[in-house]
C-alpha positions in Angstrom: -122.9 97.7 -184.3 -119.5 97.0 -182.4 -121.6 95.5 -179.5 -123.4 93.0 -181.8 -120.4 92.0 -182.7 -118.0 92.0 -179.5 -119.7 90.7 -177.5 -123.6 89.8 -178.1 -122.7 87.3 -180.4 -120.2 85.6 -179.6 -121.5 85.3 -175.7 -124.3 83.5 -177.2 -122.0 80.8 -179.7 -119.4 80.5 -177.6 -122.4 79.0 -175.0 -123.7 77.2 -178.0 -121.0 75.8 -179.4 -119.8 74.2 -175.1 -123.4 72.6 -175.7 -123.5 71.4 -179.2 -119.7 70.0 -177.7 -122.1 67.8 -174.4 -124.7 67.1 -177.5 -122.3 64.8 -179.3 -120.2 62.9 -177.0 -123.2 61.2 -175.9 -121.5 61.6 -172.1 -122.1 64.4 -170.5 -125.3 63.8 -168.1 -126.2 66.8 -167.1 -125.3 71.0 -167.4 -125.0 73.8 -165.0 -124.8 76.9 -166.4 -124.1 79.8 -164.9 -126.2 82.2 -165.5 -126.5 85.5 -163.7 -129.2 88.4 -161.4 -129.1 90.5 -164.9 -131.0 87.8 -166.9 -134.4 88.5 -164.1 -134.5 92.0 -162.8 -133.6 95.0 -165.0 -136.4 96.2 -166.1 -138.3 99.9 -165.8 -139.8 99.2 -163.1 -139.1 96.8 -160.3 -141.5 93.9 -158.8 -141.2 93.2 -155.3 -139.9 90.3 -155.8 -138.2 88.1 -157.7 -138.1 84.9 -159.1 -137.3 81.7 -161.5 -140.0 82.8 -164.0 -139.3 86.8 -164.2 -137.0 88.2 -167.2 -135.6 91.1 -168.0 -136.9 93.5 -170.6 -134.0 93.7 -173.3 -135.5 96.6 -175.0 -135.2 98.4 -171.9 -132.2 97.9 -171.2 -131.2 98.1 -174.9 -133.6 101.7 -174.7 -131.5 103.0 -171.5 -128.3 101.6 -172.2 -126.9 101.5 -168.1 -124.1 100.5 -167.0 -123.1 96.8 -167.3 -125.9 96.8 -170.3 -124.0 94.7 -172.6 -123.0 92.4 -169.7 -127.0 92.0 -169.3 -128.9 92.4 -172.8 -125.7 88.8 -173.3 -126.1 86.6 -170.0 -130.0 86.7 -170.8 -130.3 85.9 -174.9 -126.9 83.2 -174.0 -129.2 82.0 -171.8 -132.3 82.0 -173.9 -130.4 80.3 -176.6 -129.0 77.5 -174.4 -132.7 76.6 -172.4 -134.1 76.5 -176.5 -130.8 74.2 -177.3 -131.1 71.4 -174.1 -135.1 71.1 -175.3 -134.5 70.9 -178.6 -131.7 68.2 -178.0 -133.3 66.8 -175.5 -129.9 67.7 -172.4 -130.9 67.8 -169.0 -130.3 71.4 -168.0 -130.3 73.3 -164.9 -129.7 77.2 -165.1 -128.0 78.6 -161.9 -128.9 83.1 -161.4 -126.0 84.4 -158.8 -126.9 87.7 -157.8 -124.0 90.0 -156.6 -120.6 87.6 -155.7 -119.3 88.6 -152.7 -115.9 87.1 -151.5 -111.9 86.6 -150.9 -110.3 85.4 -154.1 -107.4 84.6 -155.9 -106.7 86.9 -158.2 -104.7 89.1 -158.2 -107.4 92.8 -159.8 -110.5 93.1 -157.9 -113.0 90.8 -159.7 -115.7 92.5 -161.8 -118.0 91.9 -158.7 -116.5 93.9 -156.2 -115.6 96.7 -158.3 -120.0 96.6 -157.7 -119.5 95.6 -154.0 -117.4 97.9 -152.9 -118.0 100.8 -154.5 -119.1 102.6 -151.3 -115.6 102.2 -150.0 -114.0 102.7 -153.2 -115.8 105.9 -153.9 -116.9 104.8 -157.5 -120.5 106.4 -157.6 -121.3 104.5 -161.4 -122.3 101.6 -159.3 -124.5 102.9 -156.8 -127.5 102.5 -158.6 -126.6 98.6 -158.9 -126.1 98.5 -155.4 -129.9 100.6 -155.3 -132.1 97.4 -154.0 -129.2 95.2 -153.7 -128.5 91.7 -153.8 -125.5 89.2 -152.3 -124.3 85.1 -152.3 -121.0 84.3 -151.1 -118.8 83.0 -153.6 -118.3 79.6 -151.5 -122.2 79.5 -151.2 -122.5 79.5 -155.1 -119.7 77.4 -155.7 -121.4 74.9 -153.1 -125.1 75.6 -154.9 -123.7 74.3 -158.4 -121.9 71.0 -156.5 -125.8 70.8 -155.1 -127.6 71.1 -157.9 -125.7 68.7 -160.7 -126.4 66.2 -157.5 -129.6 66.3 -157.0 -131.5 64.1 -159.1 -134.2 66.1 -158.8 -133.0 69.3 -159.6 -134.3 70.8 -162.4 -135.1 74.6 -164.4 -134.1 78.0 -163.3 -132.8 78.4 -160.1 -132.0 81.8 -158.4 -129.2 81.5 -156.1 -129.1 84.7 -153.5 -128.7 85.0 -149.8 -129.5 88.2 -148.8 -130.9 91.7 -149.3 -129.9 95.3 -148.8 -130.9 98.4 -149.8 -128.0 100.4 -149.9 -128.7 102.2 -146.6 -128.4 99.1 -145.4 -125.5 98.1 -147.1 -123.8 101.8 -146.4 -124.8 101.3 -142.5 -123.4 97.5 -142.4 -119.6 99.5 -144.1 -119.1 102.2 -141.9 -119.4 100.4 -138.9 -117.9 97.7 -139.6 -115.0 99.7 -141.8 -115.2 103.4 -140.0 -111.8 103.8 -141.5 -113.4 104.2 -144.9 -115.2 107.1 -145.8 -118.6 105.2 -146.2 -121.7 108.2 -147.8 -124.0 108.3 -145.1 -126.8 110.2 -147.0 -127.2 109.3 -150.9 -128.2 112.1 -153.5 -131.6 111.1 -155.4 -132.3 107.9 -153.4 -135.0 107.6 -150.8 -133.7 107.3 -147.1 -136.5 105.5 -147.2 -136.3 102.9 -149.5 -138.1 99.0 -150.0 -136.0 96.3 -150.0 -136.5 94.0 -153.6 -136.5 90.4 -153.2 -134.5 88.0 -154.7 -136.4 84.8 -154.1 -134.1 81.4 -153.6 -137.2 79.3 -152.3 -137.2 77.4 -154.8 -133.5 76.5 -154.4 -133.6 76.1 -150.1 -137.3 73.5 -150.6 -134.8 71.2 -152.1 -132.7 71.2 -149.5 -129.6 74.1 -149.6 -129.1 76.3 -146.7 -126.7 78.9 -147.6 -123.4 79.5 -144.6 -122.1 83.1 -145.1 -124.4 86.0 -143.7 -123.6 89.9 -145.6 -121.1 90.7 -143.3 -118.7 87.4 -143.8 -119.3 88.3 -147.6 -117.7 91.4 -147.2 -115.4 91.2 -144.3 -113.6 88.3 -146.9 -113.4 90.7 -150.0 -111.8 93.5 -148.1 -110.0 91.9 -146.3 -108.4 90.2 -149.6 -108.5 93.1 -151.5 -105.9 94.8 -148.1 -103.5 91.8 -148.3 -103.5 92.3 -152.4 -103.1 96.2 -152.1 -106.4 97.0 -154.0 -107.6 99.0 -151.4 -106.1 101.7 -149.2 -106.1 99.9 -145.1 -108.2 103.7 -144.6 -109.0 106.8 -146.8 -107.0 108.5 -143.8 -104.1 107.1 -144.1 -104.6 107.1 -147.9 -105.0 111.0 -147.6 -101.7 111.6 -145.5 -99.9 109.4 -148.5 -100.3 111.7 -150.8 -100.1 115.3 -149.1 -96.7 113.5 -148.4 -96.0 113.2 -151.5 -97.5 116.1 -153.3 -95.9 117.6 -149.9 -98.7 119.4 -149.2 -100.1 119.1 -145.4 -103.3 118.3 -144.8 -106.3 119.8 -142.9 -106.4 118.8 -139.5 
């Protein structure tokens, strides 16, 4: 199958190649691996709270084939293979499980995580399912968590790195209030208005002493401002409509 040979196997083999190099070097003291929330919570019926003991249901993922399903499968199998190798070779191994990473960025195109995070602004409805019961972390907090866990001698096992839980209604409200110039939806088809939030617990990380510095509003402020500066999203939807109408010699309705 294409997805097995082009996505799954290369992901697993790439991780194991690095692990083998670390084991053979005899000088690597600790390995900190960046995993994904997609290894934890993708299942038919979601739990109210997720922690490091949880793993995604790969049979369910492969049967449904939702947006991002190959990523969820490859990251889950790669992390599991890394844990197996680390235990067999007595390596000091830690995995960090970030939720949706949001914030400023330096690349010239929009990072994949922001294609999802900013989909309420861009109107990319294919990503709304991921935001339905969302979890978010600022890029800088995630970077600092890697350093924190690498330097902390008590760190061991998996660590969820998540600072905010918000359902799609909460996020839409925040974005409408912060950015009224965009047509952020107020209602969503087939999504309960009283939808409960699902929690990704970072208790294990914070109990070790780590502190998150950025709020959900901080994350999106950084992401939106960077996208505007790079011309990846318009300054407003109204301006975009007017400019498109001018190009097509159409007068927009007032």
